mmCIF file as Biopython writes it, N, C-alpha, C and O atoms, coordinates in Angstrom:
data_model
#
loop_
_atom_site.group_PDB
_atom_site.id
_atom_site.type_symbol
_atom_site.label_atom_id
_atom_site.label_alt_id
_atom_site.label_comp_id
_atom_site.label_asym_id
_atom_site.label_entity_id
_atom_site.label_seq_id
_atom_site.pdbx_PDB_ins_code
_atom_site.Cartn_x
_atom_site.Cartn_y
_atom_site.Cartn_z
_atom_site.occupancy
_atom_site.B_iso_or_equiv
_atom_site.auth_seq_id
_atom_site.auth_asym_id
_atom_site.pdbx_PDB_model_num
ATOM 1   N N  . LEU A ? 1  ? 27.386 28.780 -14.434 1.0 0.0 1  A 1 
ATOM 2   C CA . LEU A ? 1  ? 26.751 29.964 -13.986 1.0 0.0 1  A 1 
ATOM 3   C C  . LEU A ? 1  ? 27.470 30.515 -12.598 1.0 0.0 1  A 1 
ATOM 4   O O  . LEU A ? 1  ? 27.724 29.710 -11.702 1.0 0.0 1  A 1 
ATOM 5   N N  . SER A ? 2  ? 27.764 31.817 -12.469 1.0 0.0 2  A 1 
ATOM 6   C CA . SER A ? 2  ? 28.702 32.224 -11.455 1.0 0.0 2  A 1 
ATOM 7   C C  . SER A ? 2  ? 28.393 33.608 -11.114 1.0 0.0 2  A 1 
ATOM 8   O O  . SER A ? 2  ? 28.276 34.525 -11.927 1.0 0.0 2  A 1 
ATOM 9   N N  . CYS A ? 3  ? 28.258 33.696 -9.722  1.0 0.0 3  A 1 
ATOM 10  C CA . CYS A ? 3  ? 27.960 35.261 -9.169  1.0 0.0 3  A 1 
ATOM 11  C C  . CYS A ? 3  ? 28.910 36.225 -9.305  1.0 0.0 3  A 1 
ATOM 12  O O  . CYS A ? 3  ? 30.074 35.902 -9.541  1.0 0.0 3  A 1 
ATOM 13  N N  . ARG A ? 4  ? 28.597 37.304 -9.196  1.0 0.0 4  A 1 
ATOM 14  C CA . ARG A ? 4  ? 29.339 38.540 -9.241  1.0 0.0 4  A 1 
ATOM 15  C C  . ARG A ? 4  ? 29.801 38.611 -7.873  1.0 0.0 4  A 1 
ATOM 16  O O  . ARG A ? 4  ? 31.017 38.804 -7.840  1.0 0.0 4  A 1 
ATOM 17  N N  . HIS A ? 5  ? 29.360 38.540 -6.937  1.0 0.0 5  A 1 
ATOM 18  C CA . HIS A ? 5  ? 29.855 38.716 -5.432  1.0 0.0 5  A 1 
ATOM 19  C C  . HIS A ? 5  ? 29.871 37.359 -4.699  1.0 0.0 5  A 1 
ATOM 20  O O  . HIS A ? 5  ? 30.889 36.675 -4.600  1.0 0.0 5  A 1 
ATOM 21  N N  . TYR A ? 6  ? 28.617 37.005 -4.170  1.0 0.0 6  A 1 
ATOM 22  C CA . TYR A ? 6  ? 28.686 35.877 -3.480  1.0 0.0 6  A 1 
ATOM 23  C C  . TYR A ? 6  ? 27.527 35.064 -3.736  1.0 0.0 6  A 1 
ATOM 24  O O  . TYR A ? 6  ? 26.587 35.576 -4.344  1.0 0.0 6  A 1 
ATOM 25  N N  . SER A ? 7  ? 27.452 33.611 -3.276  1.0 0.0 7  A 1 
ATOM 26  C CA . SER A ? 7  ? 26.340 32.809 -3.579  1.0 0.0 7  A 1 
ATOM 27  C C  . SER A ? 7  ? 25.835 32.281 -2.125  1.0 0.0 7  A 1 
ATOM 28  O O  . SER A ? 7  ? 26.712 31.737 -1.455  1.0 0.0 7  A 1 
ATOM 29  N N  . ARG A ? 8  ? 24.847 32.349 -1.685  1.0 0.0 8  A 1 
ATOM 30  C CA . ARG A ? 8  ? 24.090 31.666 -0.607  1.0 0.0 8  A 1 
ATOM 31  C C  . ARG A ? 8  ? 23.094 30.529 -1.143  1.0 0.0 8  A 1 
ATOM 32  O O  . ARG A ? 8  ? 22.089 30.710 -1.831  1.0 0.0 8  A 1 
ATOM 33  N N  . ARG A ? 9  ? 23.652 29.212 -0.626  1.0 0.0 9  A 1 
ATOM 34  C CA . ARG A ? 9  ? 22.496 28.140 -1.175  1.0 0.0 9  A 1 
ATOM 35  C C  . ARG A ? 9  ? 22.141 28.205 -2.516  1.0 0.0 9  A 1 
ATOM 36  O O  . ARG A ? 9  ? 20.939 28.025 -2.707  1.0 0.0 9  A 1 
ATOM 37  N N  . GLY A ? 10 ? 22.983 28.457 -3.745  1.0 0.0 10 A 1 
ATOM 38  C CA . GLY A ? 10 ? 22.534 28.525 -5.018  1.0 0.0 10 A 1 
ATOM 39  C C  . GLY A ? 10 ? 22.055 29.798 -5.502  1.0 0.0 10 A 1 
ATOM 40  O O  . GLY A ? 10 ? 21.783 29.950 -6.693  1.0 0.0 10 A 1 
ATOM 41  N N  . VAL A ? 11 ? 21.928 30.779 -4.599  1.0 0.0 11 A 1 
ATOM 42  C CA . VAL A ? 11 ? 21.335 32.100 -4.977  1.0 0.0 11 A 1 
ATOM 43  C C  . VAL A ? 11 ? 22.394 33.375 -5.011  1.0 0.0 11 A 1 
ATOM 44  O O  . VAL A ? 11 ? 23.166 33.585 -4.075  1.0 0.0 11 A 1 
ATOM 45  N N  . CYS A ? 12 ? 22.355 33.960 -5.851  1.0 0.0 12 A 1 
ATOM 46  C CA . CYS A ? 12 ? 23.274 34.898 -6.016  1.0 0.0 12 A 1 
ATOM 47  C C  . CYS A ? 12 ? 22.971 36.284 -4.828  1.0 0.0 12 A 1 
ATOM 48  O O  . CYS A ? 12 ? 21.860 36.805 -4.731  1.0 0.0 12 A 1 
ATOM 49  N N  . VAL A ? 13 ? 24.028 36.666 -4.099  1.0 0.0 13 A 1 
ATOM 50  C CA . VAL A ? 13 ? 23.545 37.723 -3.142  1.0 0.0 13 A 1 
ATOM 51  C C  . VAL A ? 13 ? 24.745 38.794 -3.202  1.0 0.0 13 A 1 
ATOM 52  O O  . VAL A ? 13 ? 25.809 38.481 -3.737  1.0 0.0 13 A 1 
ATOM 53  N N  . PRO A ? 14 ? 24.549 40.022 -2.657  1.0 0.0 14 A 1 
ATOM 54  C CA . PRO A ? 14 ? 25.513 40.930 -2.873  1.0 0.0 14 A 1 
ATOM 55  C C  . PRO A ? 14 ? 26.651 40.734 -1.850  1.0 0.0 14 A 1 
ATOM 56  O O  . PRO A ? 14 ? 27.847 40.899 -2.090  1.0 0.0 14 A 1 
ATOM 57  N N  . THR A ? 15 ? 26.118 40.365 -0.695  1.0 0.0 15 A 1 
ATOM 58  C CA . THR A ? 15 ? 27.214 40.106 0.227   1.0 0.0 15 A 1 
ATOM 59  C C  . THR A ? 15 ? 26.897 38.937 1.502   1.0 0.0 15 A 1 
ATOM 60  O O  . THR A ? 15 ? 25.720 38.608 1.647   1.0 0.0 15 A 1 
ATOM 61  N N  . CYS A ? 16 ? 27.709 38.459 2.211   1.0 0.0 16 A 1 
ATOM 62  C CA . CYS A ? 16 ? 27.343 37.420 3.057   1.0 0.0 16 A 1 
ATOM 63  C C  . CYS A ? 16 ? 27.151 38.055 4.367   1.0 0.0 16 A 1 
ATOM 64  O O  . CYS A ? 16 ? 27.589 39.186 4.580   1.0 0.0 16 A 1 
ATOM 65  N N  . ARG A ? 17 ? 26.471 37.332 5.316   1.0 0.0 17 A 1 
ATOM 66  C CA . ARG A ? 17 ? 26.217 38.055 6.726   1.0 0.0 17 A 1 
ATOM 67  C C  . ARG A ? 17 ? 27.129 38.091 7.560   1.0 0.0 17 A 1 
ATOM 68  O O  . ARG A ? 17 ? 26.989 37.296 8.489   1.0 0.0 17 A 1 
ATOM 69  N N  . PHE A ? 18 ? 28.342 38.953 7.585   1.0 0.0 18 A 1 
ATOM 70  C CA . PHE A ? 18 ? 29.515 38.865 8.106   1.0 0.0 18 A 1 
ATOM 71  C C  . PHE A ? 18 ? 29.419 39.531 9.363   1.0 0.0 18 A 1 
ATOM 72  O O  . PHE A ? 18 ? 29.948 39.077 10.378  1.0 0.0 18 A 1 
ATOM 73  N N  . THR A ? 19 ? 28.663 40.752 9.328   1.0 0.0 19 A 1 
ATOM 74  C CA . THR A ? 19 ? 28.786 41.572 10.573  1.0 0.0 19 A 1 
ATOM 75  C C  . THR A ? 19 ? 26.946 41.896 11.091  1.0 0.0 19 A 1 
ATOM 76  O O  . THR A ? 19 ? 26.611 42.673 11.985  1.0 0.0 19 A 1 
ATOM 77  N N  . HIS A ? 20 ? 26.053 41.100 10.279  1.0 0.0 20 A 1 
ATOM 78  C CA . HIS A ? 20 ? 24.687 41.572 10.577  1.0 0.0 20 A 1 
ATOM 79  C C  . HIS A ? 20 ? 23.975 40.474 10.350  1.0 0.0 20 A 1 
ATOM 80  O O  . HIS A ? 20 ? 24.434 39.517 9.726   1.0 0.0 20 A 1 
ATOM 81  N N  . GLY A ? 21 ? 22.479 40.526 10.965  1.0 0.0 21 A 1 
ATOM 82  C CA . GLY A ? 21 ? 21.545 39.335 10.748  1.0 0.0 21 A 1 
ATOM 83  C C  . GLY A ? 21 ? 21.753 38.275 11.934  1.0 0.0 21 A 1 
ATOM 84  O O  . GLY A ? 21 ? 22.727 38.118 12.671  1.0 0.0 21 A 1 
ATOM 85  N N  . GLU A ? 22 ? 20.506 37.588 11.883  1.0 0.0 22 A 1 
ATOM 86  C CA . GLU A ? 22 ? 20.380 36.647 13.018  1.0 0.0 22 A 1 
ATOM 87  C C  . GLU A ? 22 ? 21.298 35.670 12.739  1.0 0.0 22 A 1 
ATOM 88  O O  . GLU A ? 22 ? 21.977 35.387 13.727  1.0 0.0 22 A 1 
ATOM 89  N N  . THR A ? 23 ? 21.599 34.965 11.608  1.0 0.0 23 A 1 
ATOM 90  C CA . THR A ? 23 ? 22.563 33.903 11.412  1.0 0.0 23 A 1 
ATOM 91  C C  . THR A ? 23 ? 23.892 34.773 10.592  1.0 0.0 23 A 1 
ATOM 92  O O  . THR A ? 23 ? 23.831 35.408 9.540   1.0 0.0 23 A 1 
ATOM 93  N N  . ARG A ? 24 ? 24.820 34.589 11.298  1.0 0.0 24 A 1 
ATOM 94  C CA . ARG A ? 24 ? 26.349 35.310 10.979  1.0 0.0 24 A 1 
ATOM 95  C C  . ARG A ? 24 ? 26.890 34.201 10.092  1.0 0.0 24 A 1 
ATOM 96  O O  . ARG A ? 24 ? 26.637 33.016 10.310  1.0 0.0 24 A 1 
ATOM 97  N N  . GLU A ? 25 ? 27.707 34.661 8.999   1.0 0.0 25 A 1 
ATOM 98  C CA . GLU A ? 25 ? 28.345 33.800 8.050   1.0 0.0 25 A 1 
ATOM 99  C C  . GLU A ? 25 ? 29.788 34.184 7.642   1.0 0.0 25 A 1 
ATOM 100 O O  . GLU A ? 25 ? 30.200 35.336 7.778   1.0 0.0 25 A 1 
ATOM 101 N N  . PHE A ? 26 ? 30.510 33.224 7.158   1.0 0.0 26 A 1 
ATOM 102 C CA . PHE A ? 26 ? 31.842 33.322 6.580   1.0 0.0 26 A 1 
ATOM 103 C C  . PHE A ? 26 ? 31.807 33.051 5.071   1.0 0.0 26 A 1 
ATOM 104 O O  . PHE A ? 26 ? 30.828 32.454 4.622   1.0 0.0 26 A 1 
ATOM 105 N N  . SER A ? 27 ? 32.816 33.450 4.232   1.0 0.0 27 A 1 
ATOM 106 C CA . SER A ? 27 ? 32.911 33.215 2.950   1.0 0.0 27 A 1 
ATOM 107 C C  . SER A ? 27 ? 33.975 32.286 2.609   1.0 0.0 27 A 1 
ATOM 108 O O  . SER A ? 27 ? 35.009 32.350 3.273   1.0 0.0 27 A 1 
ATOM 109 N N  . GLN A ? 28 ? 33.878 31.448 1.691   1.0 0.0 28 A 1 
ATOM 110 C CA . GLN A ? 28 ? 34.882 30.444 1.254   1.0 0.0 28 A 1 
ATOM 111 C C  . GLN A ? 28 ? 34.751 30.254 -0.272  1.0 0.0 28 A 1 
ATOM 112 O O  . GLN A ? 28 ? 33.734 29.728 -0.724  1.0 0.0 28 A 1 
ATOM 113 N N  . ASP A ? 29 ? 35.518 30.569 -0.890  1.0 0.0 29 A 1 
ATOM 114 C CA . ASP A ? 29 ? 35.473 30.576 -2.361  1.0 0.0 29 A 1 
ATOM 115 C C  . ASP A ? 29 ? 34.309 31.147 -3.035  1.0 0.0 29 A 1 
ATOM 116 O O  . ASP A ? 29 ? 33.766 30.559 -3.970  1.0 0.0 29 A 1 
ATOM 117 N N  . GLY A ? 30 ? 33.837 32.486 -2.505  1.0 0.0 30 A 1 
ATOM 118 C CA . GLY A ? 30 ? 32.701 33.001 -3.081  1.0 0.0 30 A 1 
ATOM 119 C C  . GLY A ? 30 ? 31.250 32.574 -2.486  1.0 0.0 30 A 1 
ATOM 120 O O  . GLY A ? 30 ? 30.243 33.119 -2.938  1.0 0.0 30 A 1 
ATOM 121 N N  . GLU A ? 31 ? 31.174 31.739 -1.621  1.0 0.0 31 A 1 
ATOM 122 C CA . GLU A ? 31 ? 29.989 31.063 -1.067  1.0 0.0 31 A 1 
ATOM 123 C C  . GLU A ? 31 ? 29.997 31.496 0.400   1.0 0.0 31 A 1 
ATOM 124 O O  . GLU A ? 31 ? 31.025 31.574 1.072   1.0 0.0 31 A 1 
ATOM 125 N N  . CYS A ? 32 ? 28.622 31.803 0.893   1.0 0.0 32 A 1 
ATOM 126 C CA . CYS A ? 32 ? 28.445 32.016 2.235   1.0 0.0 32 A 1 
ATOM 127 C C  . CYS A ? 32 ? 27.936 30.992 2.877   1.0 0.0 32 A 1 
ATOM 128 O O  . CYS A ? 32 ? 26.921 30.405 2.502   1.0 0.0 32 A 1 
ATOM 129 N N  . PHE A ? 33 ? 28.691 30.657 4.035   1.0 0.0 33 A 1 
ATOM 130 C CA . PHE A ? 33 ? 28.470 29.466 4.959   1.0 0.0 33 A 1 
ATOM 131 C C  . PHE A ? 33 ? 27.967 30.141 6.338   1.0 0.0 33 A 1 
ATOM 132 O O  . PHE A ? 33 ? 28.258 31.305 6.612   1.0 0.0 33 A 1 
ATOM 133 N N  . GLU A ? 34 ? 27.192 29.325 7.182   1.0 0.0 34 A 1 
ATOM 134 C CA . GLU A ? 34 ? 26.944 29.862 8.504   1.0 0.0 34 A 1 
ATOM 135 C C  . GLU A ? 34 ? 27.902 29.504 9.390   1.0 0.0 34 A 1 
ATOM 136 O O  . GLU A ? 34 ? 28.576 28.489 9.217   1.0 0.0 34 A 1 
ATOM 137 N N  . CYS A ? 35 ? 28.049 30.274 10.388  1.0 0.0 35 A 1 
ATOM 138 C CA . CYS A ? 35 ? 29.366 30.248 11.430  1.0 0.0 35 A 1 
ATOM 139 C C  . CYS A ? 35 ? 28.491 28.796 12.500  1.0 0.0 35 A 1 
ATOM 140 O O  . CYS A ? 35 ? 27.344 28.361 12.403  1.0 0.0 35 A 1 
ATOM 141 N N  . HIS A ? 36 ? 29.492 28.438 13.337  1.0 0.0 36 A 1 
ATOM 142 C CA . HIS A ? 36 ? 29.041 27.582 14.035  1.0 0.0 36 A 1 
ATOM 143 C C  . HIS A ? 36 ? 27.789 28.089 15.250  1.0 0.0 36 A 1 
ATOM 144 O O  . HIS A ? 36 ? 27.571 29.288 15.423  1.0 0.0 36 A 1 
ATOM 145 N N  . PRO A ? 37 ? 27.272 27.352 15.787  1.0 0.0 37 A 1 
ATOM 146 C CA . PRO A ? 37 ? 26.149 27.955 16.517  1.0 0.0 37 A 1 
ATOM 147 C C  . PRO A ? 37 ? 26.795 28.163 18.043  1.0 0.0 37 A 1 
ATOM 148 O O  . PRO A ? 37 ? 26.037 28.573 18.921  1.0 0.0 37 A 1 
ATOM 149 N N  . GLU A ? 38 ? 27.998 27.921 18.319  1.0 0.0 38 A 1 
ATOM 150 C CA . GLU A ? 38 ? 28.501 28.301 19.624  1.0 0.0 38 A 1 
ATOM 151 C C  . GLU A ? 38 ? 29.329 29.507 19.326  1.0 0.0 38 A 1 
ATOM 152 O O  . GLU A ? 38 ? 30.139 29.899 20.165  1.0 0.0 38 A 1 
ATOM 153 N N  . CYS A ? 39 ? 29.186 30.084 18.251  1.0 0.0 39 A 1 
ATOM 154 C CA . CYS A ? 39 ? 29.947 31.507 18.022  1.0 0.0 39 A 1 
ATOM 155 C C  . CYS A ? 39 ? 29.298 32.472 18.584  1.0 0.0 39 A 1 
ATOM 156 O O  . CYS A ? 39 ? 28.089 32.438 18.350  1.0 0.0 39 A 1 
ATOM 157 N N  . GLU A ? 40 ? 29.694 33.413 19.310  1.0 0.0 40 A 1 
ATOM 158 C CA . GLU A ? 40 ? 28.998 34.536 19.912  1.0 0.0 40 A 1 
ATOM 159 C C  . GLU A ? 40 ? 28.878 35.538 18.542  1.0 0.0 40 A 1 
ATOM 160 O O  . GLU A ? 40 ? 29.797 35.720 17.744  1.0 0.0 40 A 1 
ATOM 161 N N  . HIS A ? 41 ? 27.512 36.149 18.463  1.0 0.0 41 A 1 
ATOM 162 C CA . HIS A ? 41 ? 27.413 37.288 17.648  1.0 0.0 41 A 1 
ATOM 163 C C  . HIS A ? 41 ? 27.979 38.375 18.071  1.0 0.0 41 A 1 
ATOM 164 O O  . HIS A ? 41 ? 27.801 38.793 19.216  1.0 0.0 41 A 1 
ATOM 165 N N  . ILE A ? 42 ? 28.985 39.164 16.900  1.0 0.0 42 A 1 
ATOM 166 C CA . ILE A ? 42 ? 29.621 40.173 17.472  1.0 0.0 42 A 1 
ATOM 167 C C  . ILE A ? 42 ? 29.014 41.352 16.587  1.0 0.0 42 A 1 
ATOM 168 O O  . ILE A ? 42 ? 29.166 41.366 15.365  1.0 0.0 42 A 1 
ATOM 169 N N  . GLU A ? 43 ? 28.272 42.403 17.323  1.0 0.0 43 A 1 
ATOM 170 C CA . GLU A ? 43 ? 27.389 43.402 16.558  1.0 0.0 43 A 1 
ATOM 171 C C  . GLU A ? 43 ? 28.633 44.225 15.992  1.0 0.0 43 A 1 
ATOM 172 O O  . GLU A ? 43 ? 29.565 44.634 16.685  1.0 0.0 43 A 1 
ATOM 173 N N  . GLY A ? 44 ? 28.505 44.381 14.746  1.0 0.0 44 A 1 
ATOM 174 C CA . GLY A ? 44 ? 29.567 45.102 13.959  1.0 0.0 44 A 1 
ATOM 175 C C  . GLY A ? 44 ? 30.701 44.549 13.727  1.0 0.0 44 A 1 
ATOM 176 O O  . GLY A ? 44 ? 31.497 45.180 13.031  1.0 0.0 44 A 1 
ATOM 177 N N  . GLY A ? 45 ? 31.030 43.398 14.176  1.0 0.0 45 A 1 
ATOM 178 C CA . GLY A ? 45 ? 32.385 42.571 13.893  1.0 0.0 45 A 1 
ATOM 179 C C  . GLY A ? 45 ? 32.128 41.185 13.373  1.0 0.0 45 A 1 
ATOM 180 O O  . GLY A ? 45 ? 30.995 40.704 13.399  1.0 0.0 45 A 1 
ATOM 181 N N  . ILE A ? 46 ? 33.121 40.569 12.924  1.0 0.0 46 A 1 
ATOM 182 C CA . ILE A ? 46 ? 33.231 39.338 12.366  1.0 0.0 46 A 1 
ATOM 183 C C  . ILE A ? 46 ? 33.079 38.325 13.380  1.0 0.0 46 A 1 
ATOM 184 O O  . ILE A ? 46 ? 33.715 38.380 14.433  1.0 0.0 46 A 1 
ATOM 185 N N  . THR A ? 47 ? 32.229 37.360 13.100  1.0 0.0 47 A 1 
ATOM 186 C CA . THR A ? 47 ? 31.783 36.252 14.358  1.0 0.0 47 A 1 
ATOM 187 C C  . THR A ? 47 ? 32.847 34.976 13.952  1.0 0.0 47 A 1 
ATOM 188 O O  . THR A ? 47 ? 33.330 34.342 14.890  1.0 0.0 47 A 1 
ATOM 189 N N  . CYS A ? 48 ? 33.138 34.678 12.834  1.0 0.0 48 A 1 
ATOM 190 C CA . CYS A ? 48 ? 33.821 33.701 12.595  1.0 0.0 48 A 1 
ATOM 191 C C  . CYS A ? 48 ? 34.522 33.572 11.511  1.0 0.0 48 A 1 
ATOM 192 O O  . CYS A ? 48 ? 34.278 34.455 10.689  1.0 0.0 48 A 1 
ATOM 193 N N  . ASN A ? 49 ? 35.574 32.542 11.083  1.0 0.0 49 A 1 
ATOM 194 C CA . ASN A ? 49 ? 36.089 32.549 9.792   1.0 0.0 49 A 1 
ATOM 195 C C  . ASN A ? 49 ? 36.293 31.159 9.147   1.0 0.0 49 A 1 
ATOM 196 O O  . ASN A ? 49 ? 37.062 30.801 8.254   1.0 0.0 49 A 1 
ATOM 197 N N  . GLY A ? 50 ? 35.431 30.528 9.822   1.0 0.0 50 A 1 
ATOM 198 C CA . GLY A ? 50 ? 35.215 29.006 9.197   1.0 0.0 50 A 1 
ATOM 199 C C  . GLY A ? 50 ? 34.012 28.346 9.759   1.0 0.0 50 A 1 
ATOM 200 O O  . GLY A ? 50 ? 33.316 29.063 10.478  1.0 0.0 50 A 1 
ATOM 201 N N  . SER A ? 51 ? 33.625 27.113 9.574   1.0 0.0 51 A 1 
ATOM 202 C CA . SER A ? 51 ? 32.650 26.423 10.007  1.0 0.0 51 A 1 
ATOM 203 C C  . SER A ? 51 ? 32.890 25.791 11.258  1.0 0.0 51 A 1 
ATOM 204 O O  . SER A ? 51 ? 31.856 25.547 11.881  1.0 0.0 51 A 1 
ATOM 205 N N  . GLY A ? 52 ? 33.962 25.453 11.811  1.0 0.0 52 A 1 
ATOM 206 C CA . GLY A ? 52 ? 33.935 24.648 13.133  1.0 0.0 52 A 1 
ATOM 207 C C  . GLY A ? 52 ? 33.920 25.498 14.351  1.0 0.0 52 A 1 
ATOM 208 O O  . GLY A ? 52 ? 33.940 26.727 14.268  1.0 0.0 52 A 1 
ATOM 209 N N  . ALA A ? 53 ? 33.886 24.881 15.442  1.0 0.0 53 A 1 
ATOM 210 C CA . ALA A ? 53 ? 33.783 25.740 16.809  1.0 0.0 53 A 1 
ATOM 211 C C  . ALA A ? 53 ? 35.021 26.261 17.231  1.0 0.0 53 A 1 
ATOM 212 O O  . ALA A ? 53 ? 35.104 26.978 18.228  1.0 0.0 53 A 1 
ATOM 213 N N  . ASP A ? 54 ? 36.155 25.894 16.419  1.0 0.0 54 A 1 
ATOM 214 C CA . ASP A ? 54 ? 37.423 26.279 16.646  1.0 0.0 54 A 1 
ATOM 215 C C  . ASP A ? 54 ? 37.732 27.901 15.815  1.0 0.0 54 A 1 
ATOM 216 O O  . ASP A ? 54 ? 38.683 28.663 15.986  1.0 0.0 54 A 1 
ATOM 217 N N  . THR A ? 55 ? 36.750 28.020 15.053  1.0 0.0 55 A 1 
ATOM 218 C CA . THR A ? 55 ? 36.827 29.303 14.167  1.0 0.0 55 A 1 
ATOM 219 C C  . THR A ? 55 ? 36.138 30.502 14.594  1.0 0.0 55 A 1 
ATOM 220 O O  . THR A ? 55 ? 36.056 31.478 13.849  1.0 0.0 55 A 1 
ATOM 221 N N  . CYS A ? 56 ? 35.594 30.477 15.857  1.0 0.0 56 A 1 
ATOM 222 C CA . CYS A ? 56 ? 34.937 31.561 16.306  1.0 0.0 56 A 1 
ATOM 223 C C  . CYS A ? 56 ? 35.981 32.630 16.920  1.0 0.0 56 A 1 
ATOM 224 O O  . CYS A ? 56 ? 37.048 32.364 17.475  1.0 0.0 56 A 1 
ATOM 225 N N  . THR A ? 57 ? 35.358 34.039 16.664  1.0 0.0 57 A 1 
ATOM 226 C CA . THR A ? 57 ? 36.139 35.177 17.293  1.0 0.0 57 A 1 
ATOM 227 C C  . THR A ? 57 ? 35.884 35.096 18.862  1.0 0.0 57 A 1 
ATOM 228 O O  . THR A ? 57 ? 36.773 35.157 19.711  1.0 0.0 57 A 1 
ATOM 229 N N  . ARG A ? 58 ? 34.580 34.954 19.098  1.0 0.0 58 A 1 
ATOM 230 C CA . ARG A ? 58 ? 34.534 34.808 20.449  1.0 0.0 58 A 1 
ATOM 231 C C  . ARG A ? 58 ? 33.350 33.592 20.669  1.0 0.0 58 A 1 
ATOM 232 O O  . ARG A ? 58 ? 32.489 33.312 19.836  1.0 0.0 58 A 1 
ATOM 233 N N  . CYS A ? 59 ? 33.506 33.023 21.841  1.0 0.0 59 A 1 
ATOM 234 C CA . CYS A ? 59 ? 32.527 32.103 22.167  1.0 0.0 59 A 1 
ATOM 235 C C  . CYS A ? 59 ? 31.090 32.551 22.650  1.0 0.0 59 A 1 
ATOM 236 O O  . CYS A ? 59 ? 30.914 33.590 23.286  1.0 0.0 59 A 1 
ATOM 237 N N  . ALA A ? 60 ? 30.275 31.851 22.366  1.0 0.0 60 A 1 
ATOM 238 C CA . ALA A ? 60 ? 28.768 32.269 23.062  1.0 0.0 60 A 1 
ATOM 239 C C  . ALA A ? 60 ? 28.703 31.597 24.407  1.0 0.0 60 A 1 
ATOM 240 O O  . ALA A ? 60 ? 27.891 32.142 25.154  1.0 0.0 60 A 1 
ATOM 241 N N  . HIS A ? 61 ? 29.276 30.658 24.876  1.0 0.0 61 A 1 
ATOM 242 C CA . HIS A ? 61 ? 29.289 30.175 26.175  1.0 0.0 61 A 1 
ATOM 243 C C  . HIS A ? 61 ? 30.720 29.848 26.745  1.0 0.0 61 A 1 
ATOM 244 O O  . HIS A ? 61 ? 31.267 30.644 27.509  1.0 0.0 61 A 1 
ATOM 245 N N  . TYR A ? 62 ? 31.276 28.758 26.395  1.0 0.0 62 A 1 
ATOM 246 C CA . TYR A ? 62 ? 32.589 28.470 27.135  1.0 0.0 62 A 1 
ATOM 247 C C  . TYR A ? 62 ? 33.537 28.086 26.182  1.0 0.0 62 A 1 
ATOM 248 O O  . TYR A ? 62 ? 33.034 27.729 25.116  1.0 0.0 62 A 1 
ATOM 249 N N  . ARG A ? 63 ? 34.900 28.046 26.251  1.0 0.0 63 A 1 
ATOM 250 C CA . ARG A ? 63 ? 35.856 27.714 25.403  1.0 0.0 63 A 1 
ATOM 251 C C  . ARG A ? 63 ? 36.601 26.503 26.185  1.0 0.0 63 A 1 
ATOM 252 O O  . ARG A ? 63 ? 37.130 26.753 27.268  1.0 0.0 63 A 1 
ATOM 253 N N  . ASP A ? 64 ? 36.642 25.339 25.706  1.0 0.0 64 A 1 
ATOM 254 C CA . ASP A ? 64 ? 37.432 24.189 26.078  1.0 0.0 64 A 1 
ATOM 255 C C  . ASP A ? 64 ? 38.920 24.088 24.904  1.0 0.0 64 A 1 
ATOM 256 O O  . ASP A ? 64 ? 38.920 23.492 23.827  1.0 0.0 64 A 1 
ATOM 257 N N  . GLY A ? 65 ? 39.765 24.645 25.347  1.0 0.0 65 A 1 
ATOM 258 C CA . GLY A ? 65 ? 41.020 24.556 24.644  1.0 0.0 65 A 1 
ATOM 259 C C  . GLY A ? 65 ? 40.797 25.553 23.425  1.0 0.0 65 A 1 
ATOM 260 O O  . GLY A ? 65 ? 40.634 26.748 23.672  1.0 0.0 65 A 1 
ATOM 261 N N  . PRO A ? 66 ? 40.786 25.138 22.255  1.0 0.0 66 A 1 
ATOM 262 C CA . PRO A ? 66 ? 40.517 25.922 21.004  1.0 0.0 66 A 1 
ATOM 263 C C  . PRO A ? 66 ? 39.162 25.805 20.430  1.0 0.0 66 A 1 
ATOM 264 O O  . PRO A ? 66 ? 38.831 26.061 19.272  1.0 0.0 66 A 1 
ATOM 265 N N  . HIS A ? 67 ? 38.364 25.348 21.481  1.0 0.0 67 A 1 
ATOM 266 C CA . HIS A ? 67 ? 36.819 25.006 20.736  1.0 0.0 67 A 1 
ATOM 267 C C  . HIS A ? 67 ? 35.742 25.641 21.790  1.0 0.0 67 A 1 
ATOM 268 O O  . HIS A ? 67 ? 35.909 25.552 23.006  1.0 0.0 67 A 1 
ATOM 269 N N  . CYS A ? 68 ? 34.666 26.263 21.216  1.0 0.0 68 A 1 
ATOM 270 C CA . CYS A ? 68 ? 33.768 26.684 21.689  1.0 0.0 68 A 1 
ATOM 271 C C  . CYS A ? 68 ? 32.698 25.680 21.977  1.0 0.0 68 A 1 
ATOM 272 O O  . CYS A ? 68 ? 32.173 25.067 21.047  1.0 0.0 68 A 1 
ATOM 273 N N  . VAL A ? 69 ? 32.330 25.471 23.292  1.0 0.0 69 A 1 
ATOM 274 C CA . VAL A ? 69 ? 31.601 24.525 23.832  1.0 0.0 69 A 1 
ATOM 275 C C  . VAL A ? 69 ? 30.221 25.059 24.513  1.0 0.0 69 A 1 
ATOM 276 O O  . VAL A ? 69 ? 29.451 24.265 25.054  1.0 0.0 69 A 1 
#
């Protein structure tokens, strides 16, 4: 079974929460995954491009080298 667009926890969805919603997401191989909690929610913009604290567009608090803390 495969989804036309994206999958979130085994459920087909039309899109991931890239730019809206309480929990922001990124996509990997058609699956939606949550951004790291230390990533700042950017209204109307991409919050992260991976799962780690080093993949945030901006940090919610502080940056220590490449990681948000």
